[in-house]
C-alpha positions in Angstrom: -83.8 60.6 171.3 -82.2 58.4 168.6 -84.2 56.9 165.7 -86.1 53.8 166.8 -85.9 50.5 165.0 -88.6 48.0 164.2 -87.0 45.4 166.4 -87.6 47.6 169.5 -91.4 46.9 169.1 -91.2 43.2 169.4 -92.6 41.2 172.3 -93.9 37.7 172.9 -97.7 37.7 173.1 -99.2 34.5 174.4 -101.9 33.3 171.9 -104.5 32.8 174.6 -104.6 36.5 175.3 -106.0 37.3 171.9 -109.7 38.1 172.5 -112.0 36.0 170.4 -115.1 37.6 171.8 -115.9 41.0 173.3 -116.6 41.5 177.0 -120.2 40.8 178.0 -121.0 44.4 178.5 -119.2 47.1 176.4 -118.1 49.3 179.3 -117.0 46.4 181.5 -113.9 45.4 179.7 -110.8 46.0 181.8 -109.0 49.3 181.8 -105.4 49.9 182.5 -104.7 53.5 183.4 -101.2 54.8 182.8 -100.0 58.1 184.3 -97.3 59.5 182.0 -95.9 62.0 184.6 -95.4 59.5 187.4 -95.3 56.1 185.6 -98.1 54.9 187.9 -100.2 52.0 186.5 -103.8 51.3 187.7 -106.2 48.5 187.0 -109.8 49.4 186.6 -113.0 48.7 184.5 -113.7 50.7 181.4 -116.6 52.5 182.9 -114.2 54.0 185.6 -112.9 56.2 182.7 -115.6 58.6 184.0 -113.6 59.5 187.1 -110.6 60.8 185.1 -112.5 63.5 183.2 -114.2 66.7 184.3 -116.6 69.3 183.0 -115.3 71.0 179.8 -113.0 68.2 178.9 -113.4 66.9 175.4 -113.3 63.4 173.9 -112.7 63.0 170.2 -114.4 60.0 168.7 -114.3 58.4 165.2 -117.8 58.0 163.8 -116.9 55.8 160.9 -119.1 52.8 160.3 -117.9 49.4 159.3 -119.5 47.9 156.2 -119.8 44.2 155.6 -116.7 44.1 153.5 -116.0 40.3 153.3 -117.9 38.4 150.6 -117.7 34.9 149.3 -118.2 34.1 145.6 -117.4 31.6 143.0 -115.3 31.8 139.9 -117.0 31.3 136.6 -116.4 28.0 134.8 -114.5 26.3 137.6 -116.9 27.3 140.5 -113.9 27.6 142.8 -114.7 29.4 146.1 -113.2 32.9 146.3 -113.0 35.3 149.2 -113.3 39.0 148.2 -112.5 41.7 150.7 -113.9 45.1 149.6 -111.4 47.8 150.4 -112.9 50.9 148.9 -115.2 52.2 146.2 -113.2 53.8 143.4 -116.1 55.0 141.2 -119.7 55.1 142.1 -121.1 55.4 138.6 -119.3 52.4 137.1 -119.3 50.4 140.4 -115.5 50.0 140.5 -114.0 48.7 143.7 -110.5 48.1 145.1 -110.5 44.6 146.6 -108.3 41.8 148.0 -108.9 38.3 146.7 -108.0 34.9 148.1 -106.7 32.6 146.7 -105.2 35.3 144.5 -103.2 33.2 142.0 -106.4 32.0 140.4 -107.9 35.4 139.8 -106.9 37.0 136.6 -108.0 40.0 134.5 -111.2 39.1 132.6 -112.4 36.5 135.1 -116.0 36.8 136.3 -117.0 36.2 139.9 -120.5 35.2 141.0 -122.0 36.1 144.4 -125.2 34.9 146.1 -127.0 31.6 146.0 -128.7 32.6 142.8 -125.6 34.3 141.3 -127.5 37.6 141.7 -124.4 39.7 141.7 -121.6 39.4 139.2 -118.2 41.2 139.1 -115.5 41.3 136.5 -111.8 41.5 137.3 -110.4 44.5 135.3 -107.0 45.1 136.9 -104.3 43.7 139.1 -103.1 46.2 141.7 -100.9 44.1 144.0 -100.2 40.4 144.5 -103.6 40.1 146.2 -105.2 43.3 145.1 -107.6 43.6 142.2 -110.0 46.1 140.7 -113.5 44.8 140.2 -116.3 46.2 138.2 -119.7 45.0 139.5 -122.2 44.3 136.8 -125.5 45.5 138.3 -128.7 47.0 136.8 -130.7 49.2 139.0 -130.3 52.1 141.4 -127.2 52.5 143.4 -129.1 52.1 146.7 -130.2 48.6 145.5 -126.6 47.8 144.7 -125.5 48.8 148.2 -128.3 46.8 149.7 -127.2 43.8 147.8 -123.6 44.2 149.1 -124.9 44.5 152.6 -127.1 41.4 152.2 -124.2 39.3 150.7 -121.3 40.6 152.8 -120.4 39.7 156.3 -118.8 41.6 159.2 -115.1 41.8 158.5 -113.7 40.4 161.7 -109.9 40.5 161.7 -108.3 37.3 160.5 -106.7 36.5 163.9 -110.2 35.9 165.3 -110.3 32.3 164.3 -114.0 31.5 164.8 -116.9 32.0 162.5 -118.7 35.3 162.4 -121.8 35.3 164.6 -125.0 37.3 164.5 -123.9 39.4 167.5 -120.8 40.5 165.8 -122.8 42.7 163.5 -123.7 44.9 166.5 -120.6 44.5 168.7 -118.0 45.1 165.9 -119.5 48.6 165.5 -119.3 51.6 167.9 -122.6 52.9 169.1 -121.7 56.3 167.5 -121.0 54.8 164.1 -122.6 56.9 161.4 -120.5 57.4 158.3 -120.1 54.2 156.4 -116.7 53.5 154.9 -114.5 51.5 157.2 -113.3 47.9 156.7 -112.3 47.6 160.3 -113.7 49.1 163.5 -112.0 51.9 165.4 -111.8 49.5 168.3 -111.1 51.8 171.3 -114.6 53.2 170.7 -116.2 49.8 171.1 -116.0 50.1 174.9 -118.5 53.0 175.1 -122.0 52.0 176.1 -125.1 54.3 175.8 -125.2 54.5 179.5 -121.6 55.5 179.9 -121.9 58.2 177.2 -124.9 59.6 179.0 -123.0 59.7 182.3 -120.1 61.4 180.6 -122.4 64.0 179.1 -124.1 64.6 182.5 -120.7 65.3 183.9 -120.2 68.0 181.3 -117.7 66.2 179.0 -118.1 67.2 175.4 -117.6 65.0 172.3 -116.1 66.1 169.0 -116.7 63.7 166.1 -114.2 63.1 163.3 -114.3 60.6 160.6 -111.4 58.3 159.5 -112.4 55.4 157.3 -110.2 52.7 158.6 -108.5 50.8 155.7 -106.5 47.6 155.9 -103.4 49.8 155.6 -103.7 50.4 159.4 -102.8 46.8 159.9 -100.2 46.4 157.1 -97.0 44.9 158.6 -93.9 47.0 158.8 -91.2 45.2 156.9 -88.3 47.7 157.2 -86.0 48.0 160.2 -85.7 51.8 159.5 -89.1 53.1 160.4 -88.6 56.3 158.3 -88.8 54.0 155.2 -92.3 52.6 156.0 -95.2 54.0 153.9 -98.7 54.0 155.3 -101.7 53.5 153.0 -103.9 56.6 152.7 -107.2 56.8 154.5 -110.0 59.3 154.2 -110.4 61.8 157.0 -113.1 64.5 157.6 -112.8 67.0 160.5 -115.8 69.4 160.5 -115.6 73.1 161.5 -117.7 72.2 164.5 -115.4 69.4 165.7 -112.4 71.8 165.4 -114.3 74.4 167.3 -115.1 72.1 170.2 -111.5 70.8 170.5 -109.9 74.3 170.3 -112.2 75.8 172.9 -111.2 73.1 175.3 -107.5 73.7 174.5 -107.9 77.5 175.1 -109.6 76.7 178.4 -106.7 74.4 179.4 -109.1 71.4 179.6 -108.2 67.8 178.9 -108.5 66.6 175.3 -108.7 62.9 174.9 -108.4 61.0 171.6 -110.6 57.8 171.6 -108.4 55.5 169.6 -105.3 55.7 167.3 -107.6 56.6 164.4 -108.9 59.7 166.1 -105.3 60.6 167.1 -104.0 60.2 163.5 -106.9 62.3 162.2 -106.3 65.3 164.5 -102.5 65.1 164.1 -103.0 65.3 160.3 -104.5 68.8 160.5 -102.7 71.0 163.0 -102.4 74.8 162.6 -99.1 76.6 163.1 -100.2 77.7 166.6 -101.0 74.1 167.6 -104.8 74.2 167.1 -107.0 71.8 165.2 -108.0 72.8 161.7 -111.0 71.5 159.7 -110.0 69.0 157.1 -111.5 66.9 154.2 -109.0 64.7 152.4 -106.7 61.8 152.9 -104.0 61.0 155.4 -101.0 58.6 155.3 -99.5 60.0 158.5 -97.3 57.5 160.3 -96.6 58.4 164.0 -93.6 56.8 165.7 -91.1 58.0 168.3 -89.8 60.6 168.7 -92.9 62.6 168.0 -94.4 65.8 169.4 -98.2 65.6 169.8 -100.1 68.9 169.3 -103.8 68.3 170.1 -104.6 65.6 172.6 -103.1 65.1 176.0 -104.7 61.8 176.7 -105.5 58.7 174.7 -107.8 55.7 175.0 -106.7 52.6 173.1 -106.7 48.8 173.0 -103.7 46.5 173.4 -101.9 46.1 170.1 -99.9 43.5 168.3 -96.1 43.3 168.3 -94.4 45.3 165.6 -97.6 47.2 164.6 -97.8 50.8 163.6 -100.4 51.2 166.3 -97.9 50.1 169.0 -95.4 52.6 167.6 -97.9 55.4 168.1 -98.6 54.4 171.6 -94.9 54.3 172.3 -94.5 57.8 171.0 -97.4 59.1 173.2 -96.6 57.2 176.4 -92.8 56.9 176.2 -91.2 53.7 175.0 -89.9 52.4 178.4 -93.2 53.0 180.1 -95.1 51.3 177.2 -92.9 48.2 177.4 -93.4 48.1 181.2 -97.2 48.5 180.8 -97.4 45.7 178.1 -95.3 43.3 180.4 -97.8 44.1 183.2 -100.8 43.5 180.8 -99.4 40.1 179.8 -98.7 39.2 183.5 -102.3 40.3 184.5 -103.8 38.5 181.5 -105.4 41.5 179.8 -107.1 40.6 176.5 -105.5 41.9 173.3 -106.6 43.3 170.0 -110.0 44.4 168.6 -112.3 42.7 171.1 -109.8 43.0 173.9 -109.4 45.3 176.9 -108.5 49.0 177.0 -105.8 51.4 178.1 -106.1 55.1 179.1 -102.9 57.1 178.9 -103.0 60.4 180.7 
């Protein structure tokens, strides 16, 4: 297969198919099922996922938890309103954070930013990292737990920018998977949003096992690809943790020739980051900047649950590598024709 180019991942997505809200019930979003071996496409509800898995199969889920990363503050002296998007903590002791600021041209090194009605949190800009990126030092007296509580109080759920409405109270719960535990993501691993407590219970009763990995989703996942030659695109690094236990659960299923399903592109990137020479999953604790695009040989999972992604995105490229490019294009044309909902709050796809 020849090297693929960026332009091969372009398609026209009607704006009205971008989901502004999640489905009423988590497990009742629509589900498109794609059979790789035959090219057959089925239309189901998400809870029908149950009928495609059997006892001993494993689903790998990302247990990262989204923190309220979007904050609004004011610049000292001018009082101009500033949006600060917390990307990641650089140093816990000195409260240093990597952030994006908007509007960026007004935010210079040495500026102080004030947050909260009573200016109860202050940050100082100490470095420029990119055109919109800054390093902030928060000036806060008191225990670290109090600082984190303050951020949680002042921050809001970081819904993606393409959702044009205001953040609502329900987003706090719905933009979080029900198995979210390890705080550190600035965006939800969205394929996992479709699992309800009831569906998890029914999967467990059927004998399906779950392995948990952690990949803290950063904004790099959504960074646009600006090079036609995909080999030149660099992914931002994201933190990944795969425990001994998770590796054990997955490898046992592989040895027993059971189905292994990655819930979401983040779970897939995590497991493909740490493969042993004999094609098994290895425990891992570190960072990944793995970029998966066709042609690519997958080692661990033989099925994937994912949402419908944007044109030209790295997520679409991974789906294409897993599903086969022509079949993916066909499935996406079908999804647009059938008015499936796209992106974070949209419908789902199971590729088997």
